[in-house]
C-alpha positions in Angstrom: 86.3 -161.3 89.2 89.7 -159.6 89.0 88.5 -157.4 86.2 85.4 -156.4 88.2 87.7 -155.5 91.1 90.0 -153.4 88.9 87.2 -151.6 87.1 85.0 -151.0 90.2 88.0 -150.1 92.4 89.3 -147.6 89.8 85.8 -145.9 89.4 85.5 -145.7 93.2 88.9 -144.1 93.5 87.9 -141.6 90.7 84.7 -140.7 92.6 86.5 -140.1 95.9 89.2 -138.0 94.2 86.7 -135.9 92.4 84.9 -135.3 95.7 88.0 -134.2 97.5 89.7 -132.2 94.8 87.5 -129.1 94.6 88.5 -126.1 96.7 85.4 -123.8 96.7 85.5 -120.2 97.9 82.9 -117.5 97.6 83.2 -114.1 96.0 79.8 -112.6 96.7 77.3 -114.8 94.9 80.0 -116.2 92.7 81.9 -119.4 93.4 85.6 -119.8 92.7 86.8 -123.4 92.2 90.4 -124.6 92.7 92.1 -128.0 92.9 93.4 -129.5 96.1 96.0 -131.4 94.1 97.6 -128.2 92.9 99.2 -128.0 96.4 103.0 -128.4 96.5 104.0 -132.1 96.2 100.5 -133.3 95.6 101.4 -134.3 92.0 103.0 -137.4 93.4 99.6 -138.8 94.3 98.4 -138.5 90.7 100.9 -141.2 89.7 98.7 -143.5 91.8 95.4 -141.8 91.6 95.3 -141.4 87.8 93.5 -144.7 87.1 91.8 -144.1 83.8 94.4 -146.3 82.1 93.3 -149.1 84.4 89.6 -148.5 83.5 90.4 -148.7 79.7 92.6 -151.8 80.3 89.7 -153.6 82.1 87.3 -152.4 79.4 89.6 -153.9 76.7 89.8 -157.3 78.5 86.1 -157.4 79.3 85.1 -156.4 75.7 87.4 -159.1 74.2 85.9 -161.8 76.4 82.4 -160.7 75.6 83.1 -160.5 71.9 84.8 -164.0 71.9 81.7 -165.5 73.5 79.4 -163.8 71.0 81.6 -164.9 68.1 81.6 -168.5 69.3 77.8 -168.5 69.1 77.9 -167.2 65.5 77.2 -163.5 66.5 78.1 -160.6 64.3 80.0 -157.4 65.2 77.0 -155.1 64.6 74.6 -157.2 66.7 77.2 -157.5 69.6 77.7 -153.7 69.5 73.9 -153.1 69.9 74.1 -154.9 73.2 77.0 -152.8 74.4 75.3 -149.6 73.3 72.3 -150.3 75.5 74.5 -150.3 78.6 76.6 -147.4 77.6 74.0 -145.0 76.2 70.9 -145.7 78.3 72.3 -144.4 81.6 73.1 -141.1 79.8 69.4 -140.7 79.0 68.5 -140.3 82.7 71.2 -137.7 83.2 69.9 -135.7 80.2 66.3 -135.9 81.3 67.2 -134.5 84.8 69.8 -131.9 83.8 68.3 -130.5 80.6 65.4 -128.6 82.4 67.1 -128.4 85.9 69.2 -125.2 85.3 66.1 -123.3 84.0 64.0 -124.5 87.0 66.7 -123.5 89.5 67.2 -120.1 87.8 63.5 -119.5 88.2 63.7 -120.4 91.9 66.3 -117.7 92.4 69.6 -119.7 92.4 72.4 -117.4 91.4 73.5 -117.7 87.7 77.2 -118.1 88.1 77.2 -121.1 90.5 74.5 -122.7 88.4 76.5 -122.2 85.2 79.5 -123.7 86.9 77.6 -126.8 88.0 75.7 -127.3 84.7 79.0 -127.0 82.8 80.9 -129.4 85.0 78.5 -132.3 85.4 78.5 -133.4 81.7 82.2 -133.1 81.2 82.5 -136.7 82.3 80.8 -137.7 79.1 84.2 -137.5 77.3 84.8 -141.0 78.9 81.7 -142.4 77.2 82.8 -141.0 73.8 86.1 -142.7 74.1 84.5 -145.9 75.4 82.1 -146.0 72.5 85.0 -145.7 70.0 86.9 -148.5 71.8 83.9 -150.8 71.9 83.2 -150.2 68.2 86.9 -151.1 67.5 86.9 -154.2 69.6 86.2 -156.8 66.9 89.0 -155.2 64.9 91.5 -155.0 67.8 90.8 -158.6 68.7 91.4 -159.7 65.1 94.6 -157.7 65.0 95.8 -159.2 68.2 95.2 -162.7 66.9 97.2 -161.9 63.8 100.1 -159.8 65.2 100.0 -160.2 69.0 101.7 -157.5 71.1 103.3 -156.1 67.9 100.1 -154.2 67.4 101.2 -151.9 70.3 104.3 -150.7 68.4 102.7 -148.4 65.8 100.2 -147.1 68.5 103.0 -146.2 70.9 105.3 -144.8 68.2 102.3 -142.8 66.8 101.5 -141.4 70.3 105.1 -140.3 70.7 105.1 -138.7 67.2 101.9 -136.8 68.1 103.5 -135.5 71.3 106.5 -134.3 69.3 104.3 -132.3 66.9 102.2 -131.0 69.8 105.1 -129.7 71.7 106.7 -128.3 68.5 103.8 -125.9 68.2 100.9 -127.8 66.7 98.7 -128.2 69.8 95.5 -129.4 68.2 97.2 -132.5 66.8 97.5 -133.7 70.4 93.9 -134.8 70.4 94.8 -137.6 68.0 96.3 -139.2 71.1 92.8 -139.4 72.6 92.5 -142.4 70.2 96.1 -143.7 70.0 96.9 -143.7 73.8 93.6 -145.2 74.9 93.5 -147.8 72.1 97.0 -148.8 73.1 95.9 -149.3 76.8 92.7 -151.0 75.6 94.9 -153.3 73.4 96.9 -154.4 76.5 93.5 -155.5 78.0 92.7 -157.5 74.8 96.1 -159.3 75.2 95.4 -160.0 78.8 92.1 -161.6 78.0 93.9 -163.9 75.6 96.2 -165.1 78.4 99.3 -163.3 76.9 100.6 -162.4 80.4 99.8 -165.6 82.2 103.5 -166.7 82.4 104.9 -163.4 83.4 105.3 -164.3 87.1 105.6 -162.0 90.1 109.2 -161.0 89.4 108.6 -160.4 85.7 105.6 -158.3 86.5 107.5 -156.3 89.1 110.2 -155.6 86.6 107.6 -154.4 84.1 106.2 -152.1 86.7 109.7 -150.7 87.5 110.3 -150.2 83.8 107.1 -148.3 83.4 107.8 -146.2 86.4 111.3 -145.4 85.2 110.0 -144.5 81.7 107.4 -142.1 83.2 110.0 -140.5 85.4 112.3 -140.1 82.4 109.6 -138.4 80.3 108.8 -136.0 83.1 112.4 -135.3 84.1 113.9 -135.0 80.6 111.0 -134.0 78.5 108.4 -131.3 78.4 105.8 -133.4 80.3 104.3 -132.0 83.5 104.8 -134.0 86.8 101.0 -134.2 87.4 99.2 -137.0 85.6 95.9 -135.0 85.7 95.2 -131.6 84.3 95.8 -128.6 86.7 94.1 -125.2 86.5 96.2 -122.7 84.7 98.9 -125.3 83.7 100.2 -124.7 80.2 100.4 -128.5 79.5 98.2 -131.4 80.6 99.0 -135.1 80.5 95.3 -135.9 80.4 93.6 -133.4 78.1 94.7 -134.5 75.6 96.5 -137.6 76.8 100.2 -138.0 76.3 102.7 -140.8 76.1 103.1 -140.5 79.9 99.8 -142.2 80.4 101.0 -145.2 78.4 104.1 -145.6 80.5 102.1 -145.0 83.7 99.7 -147.7 82.6 102.7 -150.1 82.2 103.8 -149.2 85.7 100.4 -149.7 87.3 99.7 -152.9 85.4 103.1 -154.3 86.4 102.2 -153.8 90.0 98.7 -155.3 89.6 100.0 -158.3 87.8 102.6 -158.8 90.6 99.9 -158.6 93.2 97.4 -160.7 91.2 97.2 -163.7 93.6 96.5 -161.5 96.5 94.0 -159.4 94.6 92.2 -162.6 93.4 91.9 -163.7 97.1 90.7 -160.3 98.1 88.0 -160.2 95.4 86.8 -163.7 96.6 86.5 -162.4 100.2 82.8 -162.6 100.9 82.2 -158.9 101.8 84.2 -157.7 98.8 82.4 -160.2 96.5 79.0 -158.9 97.7 80.1 -155.3 97.2 81.3 -156.1 93.6 78.0 -157.8 92.9 76.3 -154.5 93.7 78.8 -152.1 92.2 80.0 -153.8 89.1 76.7 -153.8 87.2 76.2 -150.1 88.1 79.7 -148.6 87.6 78.6 -146.4 84.7 75.7 -145.0 86.7 78.0 -144.3 89.7 80.4 -142.5 87.3 77.8 -140.4 85.6 76.0 -139.3 88.8 78.8 -138.7 91.3 79.4 -135.2 90.1 75.7 -134.4 90.6 76.1 -135.6 94.2 79.0 -133.2 94.5 76.9 -130.4 93.1 74.3 -131.0 95.8 77.0 -131.1 98.5 78.7 -127.9 97.3 75.3 -126.2 97.0 74.4 -127.0 100.6 77.9 -126.0 101.9 78.2 -122.7 100.0 74.7 -121.4 99.2 72.9 -123.1 102.1 75.3 -122.9 105.0 77.4 -120.0 103.6 80.7 -121.8 104.2 83.7 -122.8 102.0 86.3 -125.5 101.6 89.0 -125.5 104.4 92.6 -125.2 103.4 93.5 -128.4 101.5 95.3 -131.0 103.6 95.0 -128.8 106.7 93.7 -130.2 110.0 90.1 -129.0 109.4 90.2 -130.4 105.9 91.5 -133.8 107.0 89.1 -134.0 109.9 86.1 -133.1 107.7 87.0 -135.3 104.7 85.3 -138.5 106.1 82.1 -136.6 106.9 82.2 -134.9 103.5 82.6 -138.2 101.6 80.0 -139.9 103.8 77.4 -137.2 103.1 78.0 -137.2 99.4 77.9 -141.0 99.4 74.3 -140.9 100.8 73.3 -138.6 98.0 75.0 -140.8 95.4 73.3 -143.9 96.8 69.9 -142.3 96.4 70.7 -141.3 92.8 72.0 -144.8 91.9 69.0 -146.4 93.4 66.8 -144.1 91.3 68.6 -144.5 88.0 70.8 -147.6 88.3 68.2 -150.0 86.7 68.8 -148.4 83.3 72.3 -149.9 83.4 71.9 -153.1 85.5 68.8 -154.3 83.6 70.0 -153.3 80.1 70.7 -156.2 77.7 74.2 -157.0 76.6 73.2 -160.0 74.6 73.2 -158.2 71.3 70.8 -158.8 68.4 71.0 -160.9 65.3 70.4 -159.3 61.9 71.4 -155.8 63.0 72.4 -153.5 60.1 76.1 -152.5 60.3 75.4 -149.2 58.6 72.6 -148.3 61.0 74.6 -149.4 64.1 77.8 -147.6 63.2 75.9 -144.5 62.0 74.0 -144.4 65.2 77.1 -144.8 67.3 78.8 -141.8 65.5 75.7 -139.7 66.1 75.4 -140.6 69.8 79.1 -140.1 70.4 78.9 -136.7 68.6 76.0 -135.7 70.9 77.9 -136.7 74.0 81.0 -134.8 72.9 78.8 -131.7 72.4 77.3 -132.0 75.8 80.8 -132.6 77.4 82.1 -129.5 75.7 79.2 -127.1 76.1 77.2 -128.6 79.0 73.7 -128.0 80.2 74.6 -124.4 81.3 71.8 -122.0 80.4 72.2 -118.6 78.7 70.8 -116.3 81.4 70.5 -113.4 78.9 68.5 -115.3 76.3 64.9 -116.2 75.9 63.5 -119.6 76.9 63.9 -121.2 73.5 67.5 -120.0 73.3 68.3 -121.3 76.7 67.2 -124.8 75.7 68.4 -124.7 72.1 72.1 -125.9 72.4 71.8 -128.6 75.1 68.6 -129.8 73.6 70.3 -130.2 70.2 73.1 -132.2 71.6 70.8 -134.3 73.7 68.6 -135.0 70.6 71.6 -136.1 68.7 72.4 -138.7 71.4 68.7 -139.9 71.3 68.6 -140.1 67.5 71.9 -142.0 67.4 70.7 -144.5 70.0 67.4 -145.1 68.1 69.1 -145.4 64.8 71.6 -148.0 66.2 69.3 -150.1 68.3 65.9 -150.0 66.5 64.8 -153.4 65.0 64.9 -153.6 61.2 61.5 -153.3 59.5 59.8 -156.6 59.2 59.6 -156.3 55.4 63.3 -155.6 55.1 64.1 -158.5 57.4 62.0 -160.8 55.3 63.7 -159.7 52.1 67.1 -160.4 53.7 66.0 -163.8 54.7 64.6 -164.5 51.2 68.0 -163.8 49.7 69.7 -166.3 52.0 68.2 -169.8 51.4 68.9 -172.3 54.0 71.5 -175.0 53.5 68.8 -177.6 52.9 67.1 -175.5 50.2 70.4 -174.8 48.5 71.3 -178.5 48.4 67.9 -179.3 46.9 
């Protein structure tokens, strides 16, 4: 229940922040997008609002628990991974089916090209999270095994490696920073694996509070003494980002946030057990991926109505009009999101996570790599149409990335041919036959 609260609460906070961050102004038919958190002093909020470390922590704990249950029943890593892929990749299919043709349709209806390009490029950027999540899920059997063998010592090479990557990045090798997209998030994920094993059960409130203070102090030291920016999210025009790619600051921030959560654990458990919250989690927890994937589409609808429909723009961030209108803005977008989740949420909530016996490891991991590559391509290039190209050229690039996701999913999850399954069974005589 606590993990559901952390994961669902973190995703809900991400949604609200994404809805409040854009500052949209018009320049003729073009839209100019800014970020409300670039206002003076707003960086302080990002130390609370940057909750992706908590999402990956909860994912690590939930994945370790799920894998332990499957392993206790004699399950295999590949079969377990098939079950996880259903829930991670299927919701993306609905997003692709809607957004692949939508830009071309809207162009034909007369929607200006620049706002449409902005929307179609922004919506799939969230798929970076799915790519990282697929990698972490694939590594879960290994990370659990490493934890059982070495405990928290597994974190040492990950954290030192992340620090070394930052040193190289800031020394003039910027591309090496993307290695931390693995090291940083695997480190946070590994803390979740340790939590699932009960490693922090004896920490106590005082110990947890000290951990939180230590993490906060380490983050402050990195920002104050090092080259790290104060904001824990990427800012438009900023020369350095703590998020893209992630830096060591997100590891220390995760320590600070988790220390606070562990100190508040008894109160959070009681809150999660409160009947209204329990009912809310029962609805949201099985649909968090759908909410995450579609909340930017809801924002696109809201911005389209505000700018192209009404002809207005975003008020000055944190001004009286902005503060007064924020609840109405969130409420309107929430209505749109609820409609979208009701339409597409069943792909996630009804997908199987039980796994499958006899899955081919080669096929599963090959399919995972293909699907992750397709998502990464969509995140980088988006569904944005080329308005100066013919119809085939408009569809070519996003269709290719979407096809890669579909092929990867089918390769990983399709049942083995009956003949191949029979041959495998024939090569493994039962214990009774072997004894005979």
